[in-house]
N, C-alpha and C positions, 0 to 999 in steps of 0.2 A: 634527703627526704623528698619523695615524689608526691606532688599534689596536682590539682587540676591545672592544665596548661592554659596559658593566656589565650584570650579569644580574639586575637588579631587586632583590627583597628577599632573594635567596639561597635561596629555597624550592625552586628547580628543581635536580634532580640532573643534573650534567654527566657524572659518572663513577660507575659502580656496580661494585664488585668483589664477586663472589659465590663463596664457598667455594673460594677459590684454594688449590691445593696444588702444590708444586714440589719435586722430588727430584733430586739428583745422585747417581746410583748408589744406594747405600743410605742416603745422607744426606738427611734431610727438611729443606729450607730454609724452607718455608712449609707450614703445616698448616691447611687449611680456614678461611682468613681471609676475612672479609667486612667491607666498610665502603663508604661513599660519599663523594663530594666534591661539594658543592653549588656551583652556579654563583655566581661572584663572591666566594668565601670563600678564606681562607688556612687550609689544612688541614695540620697537622703529623703526621708519622709518626715516632715516637720509640721508643727501646728500647735495651737494652745492646748491646755489640758482639756480632755473631753472631745478632741477633734476626731477621734476614731483611728488613730495611728496604730495602737497595739491591736485593735480589732482587725485592722487590715492585715497585719503580720499573721494573726491567728487564722485568718481566711487562707492566706498563702500556704501555710504549712499544715492545714487541716484540723486545727483545733476548733475552728468555727466553720460552719457551712452556710454560705450566703444564700438568701432566698432568691436573689436575682443575679444575673451576670455569669461570666465564665472566667476561668483562669487558664491560660495556655503556658505550659512550661516545657521547654525543649521541643516545641512543635506539637505537643499533645494537649488538647483542650479537654477540660473537665469541669464538672459542677461541684464535685466533692472529692476530697482525698483525706485519708487518715494520716495522723502524724507519723506512724511507722512507715507508711508508703512514701511520704515525703522524704523521710530520712534515707530510705533505700534508694531513692532517685537522686540523691545528692543535695538535699536541702538541710542545712544545720541551723540551729537557733540558740540564741542566748535570751535571757529574760530580764525584765525590770528588776525583780528581786532575785538575788543569786539563788540558783536551784542546783546546789551541789550536795553530795553526801558528806555532811559535816564531820562525821566520825572517821571517815576514810582519808588516807593520805592524798597529797597532790597527785602522785604517780597513779594510785588506784583510781582516782576520779578520772584522770585522763584515759586510763585503760577502758573505762566504761564507754568512751567514745568510739572504741574499736569493735564493739559487740556485733554490729551488723556486718563487719568484715570477717568475723570468725565463722569458719565452716568446718564440720568434721563430726566424728563419732562421739556421742555424749559419754560413753563408757571410757573411751581412751582419754577424753578431756578430763574426766573426773579423776583418773589415775595418773594423769600427766605423762602419758606414754606416747612413743612413736611420733607420728605426724603431728599430733596435738601439741607435743612439747616444742617441736620445730616451729609450728605456727605461732605459738605464744611468744617465743623468742623473737620472731619477726615483728609481731605487733609491738612488743616491748621496745624493740629497736626504733620503730617508727615514733612511738610516744616519747622516747628519749630525745629524738630529733626535735619534737615540738617543745619539749622542756628547754632545750638549748636555745631554740629560736626565740622563745618568750623570756629567756634569761631568768628562769625560776629554779635553777639547779639547787640552790641552797635550801629550798623548801620542798624538795621532791618527796621527802618522807614525813613531812609535817602534816598532821590532821588539819584539813582546811578550815575547820571550825575555830582554830586558834589563830588563823591569819587575819591581818587587818583587811578591811573591806576592799581596798584597792587591789590587793593581791588576790583576793577571792574572785574578783571580776576577771583578772587575768587568767586564773585557773579555769574559769568557766569558758573563756575564749579558747583556751588550750583544748578543753574537752570537745568543743565544737570543731576545732581544726583537726583533731584526731580522727574525725569521721571523714576526712578528705572531701569536704563539700565543694560542689560547683557553685552553689548559691548559699551565701552566709547571711542570715538574718540576725541583726544585732538590735536589741530593744534597750535603748538608753545605756550603752556600754560604759558611759562615763558618769552616770548618776552617782552622787555622793562622793565624788573624788575631789581632791585638792588640785591645785594648778599643776603641780609636778606630775601627779598621777595621770591627769588628763593628757599632758604632753607625751608621756610614755605610751598611753593607750592609743593616742592618735598616730604615733610613729609605728606601732605594731599593726594597726589597721591598714595603714598605707603600705607597709612592707608585705603583709599578707596579699594585698591586691596586686602589687607590682612584682613581687618575687614568685608568687605561686599562680598568678592570674585568676585568683578567686574573685568572683563577682560578689559584691556586697550591697545589701540594702539595709540601711540603718535608720533608727529613730534616735534623735538627739535634740535636747533642749538648748544646749550651748551653741548659740548662733555663730560665735567665732570659730568653733570647731567645724561646724557644718560648712561655713564658707571656705575654710582652709582645705578640707580634705575631700569634698564632694565634687563629682563631675556634673551631676544634675540634681535638682531638688524639686520635689513635688510637695505642695502645701495643702493641708486639709484644715477645714474649720467647720465645726458642727456637722461633721460627717460628709462634707462636700469638698470637692477639689476647687481651690480658688486661684491656684497658680502652678505653673510647671515650666522649668527652664534651667538655665545655668545659675549658679549662685549669684552672679552679678545681676542678672535679670530679675531674679526673685527678690533680691535685697532692695531693688528699686521699685517693686510693685506696690502701689498704694493700698490695694486690698490686703496684702500681707502685712504691711505696716499697721493698718487699722486693726487687723485681727489680733496682733500682738499687743497693741495699745488698748484694746477693748473698745474701739470706736464703732458705733453703730450708724448705719445709714437709713434714712427714712425711705 
């Protein structure tokens, strides 16, 4: 299975977020936030509820359009981008709440992650003829590789609506991987999981990063997970950046400690 190759020593910036501000009416969700994501790293975005974390991911992949600031991805600076454009440029995304086709099988859900890779004549595709048949078989082979990687062979034909929540999250990760992303955005990939499921998901995230060189930006509330798997951490609170550094540096930052404990300063 071929995916994005590793980005060397991680010194290259893949994504640069500069002075992003986002408001909904009079509510400021993000206030002048800047940070970068280096090629090949696992970058965590953390903070209390309402800090603006998901809004930031939505800005990166085009669901929201910030009123101020710019986002530079692979050297291209932009003010706005549509989600389908982000996907075409190698950005894949999972969501807080599982966004799968519940009546479709695991295999069919993963095949939807290949849609942007499919090219050809609509008539031939509809009749499953010639090059279209060959292309579908190649995409199917790739998806089978993802299924093997995520160890979900036994549920490949199971409708995902029948699966326990932890496995649904793994299927959603698989659908994102099927798109062969250069940048993978994970929004609370371990929400609602038990300890064993979190350990499995942590292992898969690390393997995706190390084996395929996929750059990952993730939101996660479990601080133990964040400290274990992240290379760098950016911390948001009430839409503002309050810390940015290694897990060890962030864990010792008094502003971060206060934000999570709900302590206010006069």
